[in-house]
N, C-alpha and C positions, 0 to 999 in steps of 0.2 A: 746137883753140885756139881761143879766143874771138875771136870776131869783133867788127870796130870796136864797131858797135850793143850787144852785151854789155859793152865794155870801158869806153865811155862810161855806161851805165846803173849802171854797176858804181860809176866813178867818182863820179859826181850824188850815190849814195844815198849815199856815203862822207862825201865832202866838205860835203853839206846834211844830213845826220844824219838821213835821212828813208830807209823801207823802201825795197827794191830794186822791190817791186810799183807802188808809188807812181809812179813813172819810166819814163812813159811816150813815146810818139816825139813825142804833141804836147803834152807839158808845157811849162810857162813855169818857168823857175829861179824868177821873181820871184814873179810868181800863185799860179803853183799849188803850187812848192815851197817858197816864205818866204824866198829868199836876198836877203838886204842886198848892200851893196856888194861888202863886204870879204869875202864867200862868194864874192862873182864872183869876184872878183883871183884867188881861191883856187884858185876851178876852174878859169880859165883856164891858172893854173900847172900846176894837176894836169894836162891836158889835153896842154902844153909837154910836160912832163916823161916821160908817157903814153907819148905818139908819137912822141917822138925817137931818133933812133939814133946808136951812131956815125957812120956815112955822113951823114943827114938830120936833121938841127933842124929842129924844129920853133917858128917861132918866131911870136907873135898877135901884133898890133897894136894899142894901145886903139879906132883906130878899126874895129877888122876885131873886135873884143871888142864892142864896145858894137850890133853886128849880130848876135850869136851869141844868142838869147835865149831860146830854146826847145832842147831835146835834138834833134827833126829838124832844126835851122840849125847845130847844133855838128857832127852826123854830117856834112850837109852841107861844110860847112866842112872837115873833115877831109877826106873823098872830090875835096877839092878841091884840096887839099894833097900829096892822092898815098896818100894814107894808106889800105891796104888791109885785110880780112883775111883771118888768117894762115892 
């Protein structure tokens, strides 16, 4: 199965319409991948959907979302929420 990092990279590439190779650990969503505010909202919603299951619903508050500005920060946040590689 895909790792959390692989899943995050795939979501970012899909939602921000960039090539997977452009999505690196240190990539900033706005500065490197040209995301606007609507893109960021959709990306956060995609994270919530992708990493939720019947037993554990992931919810990302607006305050938390503001702190997630890079691929690395998204990965760290998800790990803190108990998301693990499958």
